[in-house]
N, C-alpha and C positions, 0 to 999 in steps of 0.2 A: 922233344915232344911239345912242351909248353914254352912260350916266351917268358922273359923275366917279368913282364907286366902281368901276364896271365897268372903266373905263380903268386904274385902279390895279391891279385884279386881273389884267387882261390884261398890263400891263407887268411885274407881278411874276412871272407864271407862264407866259405863252403866247407873248409876242413873242420873235423872234430877238434874241439879245444878242451883244455883242462879248466879247472876252476879259476886259474889266473889268466885265462884268455890266450894261452899258448897252444899252437897246433899240436895235436898228438897223432896226426896222420899226415902222410905225404900226398901230393896230388895223385900219384900212382895208386896209393892205398884207396883214395876216394873212388877212382874209376873201378877198381876191383870190388869195392863195397857196393857200388851202384849196380854193376853188372851181375854180381851174385844175387843181390836182392831181387832184381827184375827177372832174371832167368828162373828163379824159383817158381814163378807163375806157371811154368810149363807143367808142373806136377798136378795142378788143378784139373787138367784135362787128360793127363796120361801119367799114372803113377810110376811108370817105367821110363819116362822121358829122360833123354840124355841132357840133363840140366847143365852139366859141365861144358858140353859143346856149345850150348846157347850162351853161357857165361863168357866163353872165349870169344865168340862172335861179337857180343855186345861190347866187351872190353876193347877188342881191336878196332871196332868202329869208332869208339870215343877216343881212344888213344891216338888213332890216326887223324883225329880232328875232322872226320868225315860227317859225323853226326853228333849233336849234343841235345839232350832233353832240356825242358824248361827248368828254371832254377830250383823250385821246390823238390824236384826229383833228385837233382844233384845234392841238395842239402840234406834231404831227409830219408832217402832210400837206405835201408839197412840200419836205420837208427830208430830209437824208441818212438819218436813222433810219427814217422811213417806217412805223413800227408804229402802226396806227390803231385797234386794238381795245381796249376797256376791260376785258373780262372773259374769263377762261379757267378751265377745269377741267383739272387734271392727275391722272392715276391714281397711287396709292401702293400698289405691290405688296408682297408679304410676303417681301422679301429685303433684306439690307443694301445690296446694289448698287442695287436699284430705288429704295429709299428715298432714297439720296443722289443718284441721278440726278434724282429729283423735286425735291430741294432745289436742285440746280444749275439745273434748268429753271425753277423758280420765280424764282430770282435773275435769270435772263435776262429773264423776263417783267417783273419789277418794275423792272429797269433800263430797260426800254423804255416804262414808263408804265402797265402793266396790273396788274390785281388777279387773284388766283388762289383757286380753290376746291378743296378736297380732301375726299375721303372716306377716313377712316382705318379703315374697317370691314374691309378685307382683312387688316389686321395682327393676328396672334394676340395674345391677351391677356397681360398681365403674369404671369410665372411659368410660362407654357407652355413646353414643352421645345423646344429648337432642335437638331435632329438633326445638322446640319452642324458644330456646335461643341461639342455636348454640354452647352451651357449652357441658360439660360432666357431667354425674351423679356422685354423691358422694357416692352412695351405701347404703345398709341397715344399716351397723354398724354406720355410721356417723349420720343417722337419729335416731337410737336407743339412741344415746347420747342426742339428743334433747328431746326425750320423757323422758329420765331419769332426765334431769334437770327440766323439767316441773313437774314431779312427786315430786321431792324434794321440790318444792316450795309450794306444796299444803298439808295441814294437813287434813287427812281424818276424816271428821265429828268431829273434835276436839279430836279424840281418837287414830288414827293409821296412820302411814306413808303409802303412796300408795304402792301397790305391783303390779308387772307386770310379765307376761310371754312373752318372745320373742322367736319365733320359725322361723327357716329358713329351707326350704327344702334342702335335701342333694344334689339335682341336680341344686341348684342355683349357678351362677358363682362366688359369693363371699363366698362360704361355708367355705373355708379355713380360711379366715379372721374372720368369725363369730365364728367358733369353738374356736379360740384363743382370742376372744374379751374380755374375763374376766381373761386373764392371769395375768393382774394387778388387784388385788382384790379391789383396790380403784376406779376402773372404773365401770361404769354402775351398780352402787350398788343397784338400785331399781328394778332390773330385775333378775328373774330366767331365764336361757336360756336352750333351748332344740333343738336338731337337729331333723327335721322331716324326719324319715327314711322311705324309700319305699321298697316294695318287690323286685323291680328290683335291687336296691342297694345291699340288703342282698344276692341276688342271685349272683351278681358280686363279692362280698366279698368271698363267699363260692367257687366260681369258679376261684378265683384269676385272675381277669381280669379287664380291664378298664370299666368305665361307662361314660355316657355323662352328661355334664353340659349344661343347656338350658337357653338361654336368655328369661326371662319372657315376654319381650315386643314383640320380633319377633318370639318366639317359635322355634328358630333355635339353633342347636347345636353350641356352641362356643368353646368347649374344651373337652378333655377327661382326666379323672384322674384314677389312679390305685386304685381301690376300697379298697384293703387291707391296703394301706398306709393311706387313709382317715380315715378308721375305727380305725387304730392304733393311729392316732392323737386324735380322739375323746376319746379313752381310756386313752391316756396319759394325756390329759387335765382334765378329770374327776378324774384320780388318783392324779393329782397335787392339785386340790382345790375343787373337787366335781361338777364342771360344765364343759361342758354342760351335761344335762341329754339327754335321747333319748325318742322320741315318735314314735310309728309305725303308720304313717298316713293312709296307705292303710288298715290296720287292723281296725283302728277307723272308717273309712268310710264304711268298710264292714258291720259294725254294726249300721250305721246311720239309725235311724228309719224313717226319712223323707227325703229320697234322692232327692225327687222332688224339695226341697227347696234349694239345693246346696250342696257343699262339706264342710266338716269340715276342717278348716285350722289351728285352734289353740285350746288351752285349757285355763283354768283359771290359776292363778299364781302357784298353786301347782300341776297342771297336772292331777287332777282326774276328771275334768269336761270338756270333749270336747264339744264345742259349735259352732253353725253356726255364721257367721258375724251378729252382732247386737243382738245376743241372750244372755239372762241372765238365771241364774238358782238359785233357793233358796234351801239351804241345811239345814239339821237337823240331829241329831244323837241320837240314842237310847243308853242309858247307861246300858249295860249288867249287870254291878255290882249291879245295883238297882233291878234287876230281880231275884237275887239269894235268895233261901229259904233254911232253914236247916230242913231236915227231917231225923229222926233216927240218929242224930248226924253228918250227912254228908250234904254238900252243893249240891244243884242241881238247874238247871234253871227252873223257873216257866213259862212253855211254854204257859199256858193260859193267864198269864199276858203279856207275850211277844207278843202274837197274838193281844191282845186288844190294847196294846201300839202302835203296827205297824199301826193298823186301825185308831187310833186317830191321829197318826202323819201324815199319808197320808192326812187325812181330814184337818188337820192344814196347811200343806204345800200347798195343793191345794187352800185353802182360802188365803194364803199369795199372791199367784199370782193374785188373784182377787182384794185385797185391796191395793196392792203395788202402790206406787207413783214412776213411772219410770222416770229416768233422761232424756231420749230422746224418742221422738215419735216412732222412728224406733225400739228402743229396746222394747217398749211396744207392738208394733204390732207383732214383731217376737216372743216374749216370749209368748204372748197370743195365737199365732197360734200353738205352740207346747206344752205349759203348762208342761214343764219338771220340775220334782222335783228330788232331790237327797237325799234319806233317807239312812243314814249310821249307824255306830256303834262306840261306845267307850267303854273302860273298858274291852276289850278282855283279856289283860294280867292279869288283876285282877281276872277274873273268872277262868283262868287257874290255878292260885295259889290255889284258893279255891277248885277246882276240883282235885288238886294234879296231874296236867298234865304238864310236861315240855314243854315250848314254842317250842323247836326244835325237838319235837317227832312226830312220825306218828299219834299218837292219837290226837295231837293238830291240825294237818292238816285235819284229818277227822272231828273233831268238827267244824273247820272253815267252811268247805264246808257245813256241816249240818245246821249251824246257818245261813249262808248266803242264802242258798236255802230256808230256812224257811222264812227269811225276804223278799226275792224277791217274792216268791209265794203268801204270804199274802198281800204284798203291791200291787201286780198286781190284786189280788182279790178285794181289796178295791177300786182300781182305776176303775175296771170294774163296781162296784156298783155305784160309783160316776158318771160314764158315763151314766148309766141308769137313774139316777136322774137329772143330769145336762147337759148331752150331751157329745159327744166325743170332743177331742181337734180339733180345726178348720182345721188343716192340715191332719186330719185323712184319708181323701179319697185317698191321694197319698202315704200313709204310708205303712210300712211293715205289720201293724196290719190289715189294710183293706184287704190285700191280704190273710192273714191267717184267716180272719173272726172273729177276736178278738176285742171286744169293749174295749176301754181304754180311760180314762179321761186324762191321762198324757203320753206323748211320751216316757219318761223314768221315773223310780221310784227309782232306787238305785244308790248310789255313796258312796265310802269310802273316806271321806275327813279327813285331819288332824284336830283334834278338839281343838288344841291349848288352848286358854283361856277358852272355855266352858268346857273342861275336868277339869280345875282347879275349875271352878264354881261347877261342879258335883262331885268333889273329886274323880276322876277316872283316870285310865291310858288313855293315848292319843290314840284315834283311834284304830287301830289294832296293834300298835307298842308294842314291849316288854317294860317293865319298864326300864328306863335308869339308875336309881339308887335306891337301897332299903333305903338308908339313905343319906341325903344331907343337905347342909347348905342353909337356905333361909333368905334373907334380909327382915326384917319386919318393922323396923322404923329407918330412917336415916341409921346409921352404925351398929345398933343392928342386931345380927345374931341369928337365931333360928335353932336348930338341928331338922329336921323333918324326920320321919321314916314312911315307907309304913305301913298303919294302920293294914293290915292283917298280915304282917310280924311281926310287933310289938306284935300283939295278940298271934301269934304262939310262938314267943320267950319267952313271959311271961308265957304262959301255960307250956312250957317245962323248965321253971326256968333258962333260959339262958340270959334273958334281962339285960343289964346294959348300962348306958350312955357311959361308956368308950368303950364298944364293938361297940355301934352304931356309935360313933365318928370314930373308926377305920374303920368301913365299909364305912363311908362317904369318908374317905381319900383313901381307897383302890379301891372303885368303883365296887367290886364284892366280893362274899363270896366263890367263887368256890374253892379257895386254902386254906380256913381257917379251919384248922383241929380242932379248938375248937368248931366248929359248926357241928352237926351230919350230916352224908352223905345224909340222906333222905331229910333234909331241903335244903342242897346245891343242890340236884338234881332238886328240884321243883322251888326254888326261883332264877331262872336264870335271868340275865339282858342282855341288848342289846349287850354288848361286850363279853358275854359268847356264843353267837349264831353265828354259822358259816354263812358266807354270802350266801351260797347256801340255807340254811334253811330260811333265810329272803325272798329270791326269791320264794321258794316253798310256803311259807305262803301267799305271795302276790298273787300268781297264784291260790291258793285255794279260796281266796275271789273273785278274778276276774272272776272265772268260773260262778258265779251267780250274777254278778254286771252289770247293764245295761250300765253304763258309765265307769269309770275307778277307780283305787285304788291308793290312795296316801300313799306311804310308802318309807322309807329310808332304803337302804341296807348298814349296817354299816360294815366297814373294820377296822381291827387293823392297827396301824401306820406302821408296818413292811410289810404290804401287797404289792405285786408286781403289775405291770401293767398287767401281765398275769392273775393274780387273778381277776382283774377287768374285763378283756376281757371274762373270763369264765362266769362271772355273766351276762354280756350283751348277750352272746351266749345263756345262759340258759333262760333268760327272753324272748328272741325271740322264742326259742323252746317251751316254756310252754304257749305261747299265751298271754303274757302281752301286754298291750297297751302302756306301757312306763316304764321307770325305772330311779330312782335317787340313786346315791351312795354317800357315804361320808367316806373318809379314815381318821381315827382319827389323829388329829394334822396336817392336810394338809393345813390349812389356817394359816395366820400370827400369830394369837393368838389361844390358846386352846379353844375349843368350850364349853366344859362342865367341871366344876370344880370338877372333881372326880379323886382323887389321882393317883395311880400308873398305872392305865390304860393308862395314857397319858405321863408318864415321862421317858420312856425307854432311850431316847437319852440325857436326861438332868441329868442323875445320876452322871456323872463325874463332871459336872459343880457344881451340888449341893454339892457334897462331898468337892470340893475345897472351896466353900463358907463356909461350916461348919467348915473346918479347920481354915479358916481365923478368925472366931469368937473367937477362943482361943487366939489370939494374937492381939496386938494393930495394927490398920491399919491407917496409916497417908495418907491424901489425897495428890495426886501428885500436883506439883506446877501448878498454872494457866499459860497457854501458853501466850507468848507476843502477838501473833496474833491469832484470831479465826475468823470463819465465821459463819453466821447463819441468822435467820430471826426474824422479829418482827410482831406479829399478834395482831390486835385489836379485842377484844371480848366484846360484850355487856353484862353487868351484871346488877343486880337490882339497884345498886347505881352509875351507870355511865359506863364509858368505862375503861376496863383493858387492858393495853398494855403488852404483854408477849414476851420477847426476849429469844430465845433459841440458844445458840452458841455451835459449835463443832470444834474439830481439828482432826488430823489424827488418834487419839485414840478413837474418838467417841464423843458423847455429853458430854460437860464438865461444863456447867453453865446455870443458868436461872436467868433472871432479870424481875422484874415486876414494873410497874408504873401505878398509878391510875390517871384518868383524874380529871379535876377540880371539879367534882361532889362530891368528898370526898371518903367515904368508910372507910376501915381499912388498911391503907398503911403499918403500922408497922407489922401487922400480915402477910401481903403478902410478905414483905421484909424478915421477919424471915423464912417463908416457902421457899422462893427462896434460901436463904443462906444455909439452911439445905439440900435442894435438890442438890445444887451445890457441897456441901461438900461430900454428898453421891455418886454423880456421879464420882467425881475425886478420891474417895476411892475405886472405882471399883464395886459399886453396880449396878445391872442390871436395865436398864431403865424400863423394863416391870414390875419389882417388885415395883418400885417407882410409876408407873402409877396405878398399882393395889391398892395401898394405897390411892391415890388421887382421883381416879374416884369414883363418887357416894357420896362424901361428900356433904351435903346439907347446905344451908343457906337461911333463910326465906326471905332475901332481894332480892334474885334472882327471886322470884315468881312474875309474872306480872298478871295484871287483866285478867281474862278469862283463866288462866292456861297456858299462853304462856311462856314456860321456855326455855331460850337460853342455859344457863348452870346452873348447880345446885349450884355452889359456885365458889369463886376464886380458891381454890385448884382443884376443878373439871375442871375448865377451863385450869389451868396449865397442869393437867394430859392429857387432850385432845390434847393440842398443843405438849406436849412432845411425845405423842404416834405417832402423825403424822410425826414429824420431824425424829423420830427414823426409821419410814418406808421409808421416802423420802431421808434420808441421803445417799449421794454417788450416787443418781440417778438424781433427778431434783427438782428444787424449783417450786412449783405450789400452787394455792390457797389452804390454809390449811383446811378451813372449808366450808361447804355448806352455802347457803344463809342464813339459819336460825341458823347457828352456830353449827350444828351437825357434828361430825366426821364421815366420810364415812367408817365406820368399821362395817361389818356385823358379827363380832365375839363377840362384846360387846353390851349389852343392852343399847339402847339410852336413857333409863330413869334412870336406877340405876347403869349402868356401869359394872354389873356382866357378866360373860361369858354366851353366849347364847347356847342353846341346839338345834342342828339341827336334826329334825325328821319330817317325813311325808312331806318332801319337804319344810319345813317352819322353820323359826327361832323363838324359844320360850324361854322366860326367866323364869326359875323355881324359881328365887329369888323373883321377884316382880309381875309376872303374865303377863308381856308384851308379845304380840304375833304379829308378822308381818302380819300374815294371818288370825287372828281372831278365 
């Protein structure tokens, strides 16, 4: 049923554990727990309902890996916490009391396993007068930092860091500061940010004219900006490090099914779920790969099984709304009034391989539209049947469905979400994304590494007599087979990966799914490292033209550290340095002398056997030495000293700091584990690597607190659990090495 890696992920994050952190249920127990808890919702509408029959259907659907709900449902269904929703939007009103109420409410949601979206557009701009105090406002960006710090302090349900979306309207007075607020990637690390684009702004861009900035408090114009310049800045920052994304607010509100309840201001952290203030949504995804059957030697989709899975999944998700334990009364009331669900897909790239359809082909676009229309139509049909049995959603009378004479149980039924961890559980490709790598290295135990190959690619290569571990290792290092002449052309044409696909093809695929999606589509448009700002602009223009509700881009290598550990796709600019390093291996390299005077910092880090004090010093040539000292609690000082000496020697011999960090991060020691699974750092070497990495970033800029309150490095390019590079897809950070996902 589950792969070994899926079992590892389930044991690490989802299974019930005792006080020592050991699982006390099996993966099969988990599925029964979830199925039983969700099926119990049937009794709310029929005291004589055959709950056991529903439980069996729900269990079989999950055990067959055909459907999986969002992570909070897997974690919390049938348990005391009982909070089952993944995404929430909270309002942020323009008063100190309301702002800190929102901070508190967000902390409660993060603690329960959910992510939060905020619009900061109601807050007056920095420098605006505050009548109640006689002072001036500090502006949205300053308060985002407060939310960010609160998020960092809360561990989500014992499993995930809190995730946030911050949105600011394009006509807010502080929009220029907001667009650049993540220029320093160590700032506001617990937020994805997006600019809320209006139709008026896009019209001003196209007409090459100014547009108005409006004070949200007085509703008066305060300034005009030249729209093309603002648009160019958004493009520049996205090209620089992937943020901000953009969401088309007017377009989202055009499709708001319950306009009488208010305007949609924000989305969930990955952008695919627009929600009203205080609204939540529960998500789930159907695994297309589990619906494939082989007939006459060729694969095809079993549409009968697809239809039945859709119906069962809508039933499941509607029950989730009923049995959910909501973190706030306001959220319960708003969610029950609309009963939104978001049924989506995963495994799309897998089935394209089996159907022999290249991801970037017109055939793939046609299939995407066909599959999504089939999903939406059958989901709405099931929602209609539930409405006849259980009643329409309470806000139905003012909804667009009332005007059209259509009964519906749920205000929305479809969403394409990033599937992160649940795609690992289902052994499928993530969401509608292309496969990122056909072969890659996965961390399995401590520092042990395992070569993993896409299962169907491995099957085809073996059938054709082409499989070898050496070739798979080469593919892992190259990241693509497009240029490998030892692999037949027909295989290369079909087994394309993310970096083989033109950015325009990414956008057109997103648009194909958006056409039949009630909410929105989470997808990352991947760019090669050498892409220009003009390339990014063309994608933004195309996204607007094709009717997308938002778009997120990522240019390879545009953050401080490389996001995915797949060879030459990422190395273009490093070839010269690598060659020089290789030449140096052939001759003896003596470390340079230690300078008489250095400058640096000392950071105290909590480890399992006490406090470790790490000193990192540098001179005009860069970081040159590391010292460590253990507190009175003991530990292994000789090993720490030996590690420090070797690091210092390597640094003064010219070894790259990032290479040293890569070797240190992720090393584990059992003594760092604390009761309840609270891990500050994984080991002394891991702690040294974290501090080294931070000093390398901050050198020649400023000395600031090196670690967050819990000891974690504010670096969204490395997995906070195993230290391996993160994969950025679907608007979310995912670790293919250990299964960590920021978004669930």
